[in-house]
Rosetta silent file (secondary structure, phi, psi, omega in degrees, C-alpha in Angstrom):
SEQUENCE: MERLGAVSLLKLKMLFNFENDGNAPPEALSTTLDRLQPGDRCEIESMGVEGPVGVRLEELGFLPGTEVRMVRRAPLGDPVVYELRGAQLCLRAREARSIHVRRLLR
SCORE:     score description
SCORE:     0.000 S_00000001
   1 L     0.000  131.169 -178.637  106.948   92.153   72.868 S_00000001
   2 L   -75.323  138.295  179.661  107.154   95.891   72.229 S_00000001
   3 L   -86.401  144.506  177.076  110.369   97.616   73.223 S_00000001
   4 L   -76.857  139.088  175.106  110.292  100.668   75.436 S_00000001
   5 L   -74.556  167.130 -178.852  111.534  103.895   73.920 S_00000001
   6 H   -61.273  -38.200 -179.385  114.317  105.880   75.552 S_00000001
   7 H   -66.920  -44.584  179.240  111.856  108.442   76.935 S_00000001
   8 H   -62.667  -41.605  179.364  109.610  105.761   78.473 S_00000001
   9 H   -64.323  -40.249  177.940  112.603  104.018   80.003 S_00000001
  10 H   -63.372  -42.565  178.304  113.837  107.307   81.475 S_00000001
  11 H   -61.216  -43.128  178.523  110.382  107.964   82.977 S_00000001
  12 H   -61.761  -42.892  179.351  110.357  104.485   84.542 S_00000001
  13 H   -62.260  -41.474 -179.788  113.808  105.031   86.022 S_00000001
  14 H   -68.210  -35.920 -178.345  112.745  108.367   87.503 S_00000001
  15 H   -71.980  -34.823 -172.414  109.531  106.888   88.919 S_00000001
  16 H  -110.571   -4.229  178.264  111.103  103.869   90.549 S_00000001
  17 L  -112.496   91.962 -174.963  114.643  104.953   91.396 S_00000001
  18 L   -83.854   -1.675  176.553  114.288  107.336   94.320 S_00000001
  19 L  -103.787   23.864 -179.762  117.999  107.422   94.993 S_00000001
  20 L   -65.149 -122.263 -178.416  118.699  109.066   91.643 S_00000001
  21 L  -106.616   16.140 -179.522  119.964  112.640   91.884 S_00000001
  22 L    83.946    4.833 -178.067  117.162  113.990   94.079 S_00000001
  23 L  -107.421   30.079  177.808  115.310  115.406   91.098 S_00000001
  24 L   -64.566  141.278  179.660  112.486  112.864   90.931 S_00000001
  25 L   -63.868  149.091 -176.960  109.228  114.474   89.798 S_00000001
  26 H   -54.917  -37.296 -179.645  106.763  115.204   92.643 S_00000001
  27 H   -65.853  -22.563  178.453  104.211  112.697   91.316 S_00000001
  28 H   -74.042  -22.870 -177.346  106.855  109.974   91.635 S_00000001
  29 H   -88.742  -17.321 -179.300  107.129  110.671   95.343 S_00000001
  30 E   -87.454  132.107 -178.899  103.374  110.445   96.029 S_00000001
  31 E  -159.680 -166.465  174.489  102.017  106.971   96.754 S_00000001
  32 E  -114.952  158.694 -173.977  100.072  104.986   99.324 S_00000001
  33 H   -58.457  -33.133 -177.107  101.452  103.424  102.500 S_00000001
  34 H   -69.900  -12.339 -177.036  100.987   99.854  101.215 S_00000001
  35 H   -94.685    1.071 -179.783  103.480  100.418   98.356 S_00000001
  36 L   -75.662  156.023  176.123  106.506  101.096  100.552 S_00000001
  37 L  -109.023  159.700  179.470  109.416   98.682  100.852 S_00000001
  38 L   -52.408  131.355 -179.585  111.318   97.847  104.072 S_00000001
  39 L    93.216  -18.236  179.338  113.378  100.848  105.160 S_00000001
  40 L   -65.112  141.935  176.344  111.399  103.369  103.082 S_00000001
  41 E  -116.220  148.543 -179.954  110.451  106.569  104.870 S_00000001
  42 E  -152.167  172.027  174.918  107.499  108.784  104.068 S_00000001
  43 E  -124.584  132.764 -178.759  105.316  111.560  105.397 S_00000001
  44 E   -68.586  129.187  176.997  101.548  111.155  105.615 S_00000001
  45 E   -96.465  -46.839 -178.936   99.715  113.515  103.252 S_00000001
  46 E  -157.419  157.897 -179.770   96.107  112.471  103.845 S_00000001
  47 E  -110.680  129.482  177.514   93.969  109.755  105.382 S_00000001
  48 L  -108.777    6.731 -179.386   91.282  108.021  103.350 S_00000001
  49 L   -88.212  126.749 -177.914   90.207  105.647  106.123 S_00000001
  50 L  -114.278  172.699  176.519   86.805  106.561  107.529 S_00000001
  51 H    76.834 -161.306 -176.911   84.640  105.456  110.414 S_00000001
  52 H   -60.047  -35.171  179.915   85.866  103.929  113.672 S_00000001
  53 H   -65.984  -43.444  178.322   89.011  102.504  112.049 S_00000001
  54 H   -62.118  -42.246  178.224   90.012  105.928  110.729 S_00000001
  55 H   -62.220  -44.504 -178.818   89.421  107.542  114.121 S_00000001
  56 H   -64.654  -41.305  178.429   91.510  104.866  115.850 S_00000001
  57 H   -62.181  -39.328  177.228   94.378  105.253  113.355 S_00000001
  58 H   -65.297  -39.378  177.471   94.393  108.994  113.996 S_00000001
  59 H   -63.407  -31.948  179.588   94.459  108.341  117.745 S_00000001
  60 L   -80.127   -6.719  176.425   97.463  106.065  117.207 S_00000001
  61 L   113.291    0.737  177.637   99.324  108.872  115.410 S_00000001
  62 L   -79.299   83.655 -177.034   98.528  108.386  111.720 S_00000001
  63 L  -126.071  149.323  176.556   98.076  112.113  111.072 S_00000001
  64 L   -52.557  135.890 -179.513   99.072  114.328  108.129 S_00000001
  65 L    94.227  -11.967 -179.426  102.673  115.461  108.516 S_00000001
  66 L   -78.804  134.313  176.467  103.737  112.420  110.556 S_00000001
  67 E   -83.032  136.370 -178.305  106.883  110.630  109.384 S_00000001
  68 E  -130.026  143.391  174.082  106.492  106.857  108.959 S_00000001
  69 E  -122.528  132.116  175.791  109.057  104.131  108.235 S_00000001
  70 E   -80.622  123.252 -174.941  108.133  100.754  106.787 S_00000001
  71 E   -93.216  -58.490 -178.659  109.871   98.147  108.972 S_00000001
  72 E  -165.536  162.564  175.590  108.914   94.710  107.600 S_00000001
  73 E  -103.035  153.683  172.580  106.183   92.553  106.124 S_00000001
  74 L   -67.450  159.426 -177.644  104.729   89.407  107.657 S_00000001
  75 L   -52.369  -33.298  178.912  105.916   86.192  105.958 S_00000001
  76 L   -96.044    9.034  173.717  102.770   86.038  103.803 S_00000001
  77 L    95.725  -13.985 -177.334  102.921   89.775  103.022 S_00000001
  78 L  -149.324  127.427    9.438  100.133   91.054  105.273 S_00000001
  79 L   -83.297 -178.869 -179.525  100.103   92.728  107.810 S_00000001
  80 E  -123.166  141.825  178.536  102.996   95.179  107.628 S_00000001
  81 E   -94.412  127.897  176.787  104.908   96.756  110.519 S_00000001
  82 E  -120.424  148.898  177.071  105.315  100.538  110.409 S_00000001
  83 E  -114.720  127.082  175.997  107.241  102.761  112.807 S_00000001
  84 E  -150.967  141.056  178.247  105.933  106.202  113.708 S_00000001
  85 L    52.207   36.587  176.701  106.353  108.489  116.696 S_00000001
  86 L    81.169    4.620  179.736  108.622  105.956  118.434 S_00000001
  87 E  -123.221  154.830  174.613  106.161  103.051  118.232 S_00000001
  88 E  -109.812  128.890 -177.557  105.791  100.101  115.884 S_00000001
  89 E  -130.951  146.066  176.938  102.292   99.307  114.619 S_00000001
  90 E   -99.866  138.371  174.388  100.894   96.688  112.242 S_00000001
  91 E  -130.276  144.636  171.784   98.408   97.569  109.522 S_00000001
  92 L   -77.317  156.702 -178.638   96.587   95.403  107.025 S_00000001
  93 H   -58.925  -36.303 -177.142   96.993   96.293  103.356 S_00000001
  94 H   -63.047  -34.369  176.459   93.352   97.437  103.074 S_00000001
  95 H   -77.699  -43.971 -178.151   93.951  100.203  105.633 S_00000001
  96 H   -62.170  -30.980 -179.503   97.448  101.091  104.379 S_00000001
  97 L   -66.045  -20.474 -177.809   96.082  101.414  100.828 S_00000001
  98 L   -97.870    3.288  179.305   93.898  104.327  101.992 S_00000001
  99 E  -105.780  113.102 -177.157   96.723  106.341  103.559 S_00000001
 100 E   -88.820  130.665 -174.672   98.331  108.703  101.030 S_00000001
 101 E  -131.841  165.003  172.334  101.974  109.506  101.636 S_00000001
 102 E  -117.968  121.688  179.479  104.937  111.343  100.127 S_00000001
 103 E   -63.758  143.021  174.843  108.166  109.373   99.996 S_00000001
 104 E  -103.650  130.039 -179.855  111.154  110.961  101.682 S_00000001
 105 L   -71.503  145.337 -178.132  114.440  110.668   99.844 S_00000001
 106 L   -74.940    0.000    0.000  117.246  109.030  101.774 S_00000001
């Protein structure tokens, strides 16, 4: 097994440790809704869900600029409960994977 160099290890730490010193690179903060962990907060950047499902998600409040918190996963991992605008909503991974977000540092 190949060992990681110091630079690669530093990049991994910056990408996955969002409680570092607040200087995580911007690309490390951009992700999709399905990659959040319980308690993570983010802001919606863009919606990639189209058709009737996309329209309904927008009606429910999934709009760019909206803050979202990942609450918990179902026992088998799907669906996931998210909290936004004072309500808790469940989304399947296939929909959450199409919602691009920016993580908010704690």
